[in-house]
Each structure stands twice: as C-alpha cells, then as structure tokens.
C-alpha positions as CSV (number, residue, x, y, z in Angstrom):
1,M,-9.4,12.6,12.3
2,D,-10.4,14.6,15.3
3,F,-10.1,12.6,18.5
4,S,-10.5,15.5,20.8
5,Q,-13.8,14.4,22.2
6,F,-12.2,11.2,23.5
7,N,-10.3,10.8,26.7
8,S,-6.6,9.7,26.6
9,A,-7.4,6.0,27.1
10,E,-9.9,6.0,24.3
11,R,-7.5,7.9,22.0
12,A,-4.8,5.3,22.8
13,T,-7.2,2.5,22.0
14,L,-8.2,4.1,18.7
15,N,-4.6,4.7,17.7
16,T,-3.8,1.1,18.4
17,I,-6.7,-0.1,16.3
18,I,-5.7,2.3,13.4
19,E,-2.0,1.2,13.6
20,K,-3.1,-2.5,13.5
21,K,-5.3,-1.8,10.5
22,Q,-2.5,0.0,8.7
23,M,-0.2,-2.9,9.3
24,Q,-2.8,-5.3,8.0
25,D,-3.3,-3.2,4.9
26,F,0.5,-3.0,4.3
27,M,0.9,-6.8,4.7
28,K,-2.0,-7.3,2.3
29,L,-0.4,-5.0,-0.2
30,Y,3.1,-6.6,0.2
31,S,1.7,-10.1,-0.1
32,G,-0.2,-9.2,-3.2
33,L,2.9,-7.7,-4.7
34,V,4.9,-10.8,-4.0
35,E,2.2,-13.1,-5.4
36,R,1.7,-11.1,-8.5
37,C,5.4,-10.8,-9.4
38,F,6.2,-14.4,-8.5
39,N,3.4,-15.7,-10.7
40,S,4.3,-13.4,-13.5
41,C,8.1,-13.8,-13.5
42,V,9.2,-17.1,-12.0
43,N,9.0,-20.0,-14.5
44,D,12.0,-22.2,-13.8
45,F,12.0,-24.3,-10.7
46,T,15.2,-26.2,-11.5
47,S,17.3,-23.8,-9.4
48,K,16.8,-22.2,-6.0
49,S,18.0,-18.9,-7.4
50,L,16.3,-16.6,-10.0
51,G,17.6,-16.6,-13.5
52,S,18.7,-13.3,-15.0
53,K,15.4,-12.9,-17.0
54,E,13.4,-13.7,-13.9
55,D,15.4,-11.3,-11.8
56,I,14.9,-8.5,-14.3
57,C,11.2,-9.3,-14.5
58,V,10.8,-9.2,-10.7
59,Q,12.6,-5.9,-10.6
60,N,10.4,-4.4,-13.3
61,C,7.3,-5.8,-11.7
62,T,8.0,-4.4,-8.3
63,D,9.1,-1.0,-9.8
64,K,5.9,-0.8,-11.8
65,F,3.7,-1.8,-8.8
66,L,5.3,0.7,-6.5
67,K,5.1,3.5,-9.0
68,H,1.4,2.7,-9.6
69,S,0.7,2.6,-5.9
70,E,2.4,6.0,-5.5
71,R,0.4,7.5,-8.4
72,V,-2.9,6.2,-7.0
73,G,-2.0,7.6,-3.6
74,A,-1.2,11.0,-5.1
75,R,-4.5,11.0,-7.1
76,F,-6.4,10.0,-4.0
77,A,-4.8,12.8,-2.0
78,E,-5.7,15.3,-4.8
79,H,-9.3,14.1,-4.9
80,N,-9.5,14.3,-1.1
81,A,-8.2,17.8,-1.2
82,E,-10.8,18.8,-3.8
83,Q,-13.6,17.3,-1.8
84,M,-12.4,19.2,1.3
85,N,-12.3,22.4,-0.6
86,Q,-15.8,21.9,-2.0
87,Q,-17.1,21.2,1.5
88,A,-15.5,24.3,2.9
89,K,-17.2,26.5,0.3
90,P,-20.7,27.7,1.2
C-alpha cells in the first residue's frame, strides 16, 4: 500500500489500524485451529491430560492446518503476482 499521500500522523493511525486487524485475524485463525482440533481429537474427559491417541491426533491436525494455511498463502501470493503482472501490461 502506498501511504505517501498521508502525513505522518495519518500514516501512524493507519499502521495502528492495520496491525490491530492483523492481530484480530491471527487470533481468529488460532481460535479456529484450537476449536477444530479439540473437537476432532479430544474424546476422553476422564483425565486432565491428553491420551496418546489424542496427542497424536492434535499434532496431525495442527500440522495439516498449518501446511494448508501456508499453501493457501502461497497460492494467493502467486495469484496476486499474476494480477499485478496483467495490470502492468498495456
């Protein structure tokens, strides 16, 4: 984003808003991951610790989720680059 048309106070305000939004997005992503993996993996409430099957399931769930998020981010970046290249061409 080009913030050059804004003065320093406006740029600082915009940066604060962007950082807050990024933190909200991260917390939403993290909360969704916790909820999804907990609901999928935790079945036994007779102990306060995870059983070995639950522990493995949670590990696999988080690994899969993070790999998926990384792949989606990479594809989004590729798509964005293609769009920028198409806009740059006359």
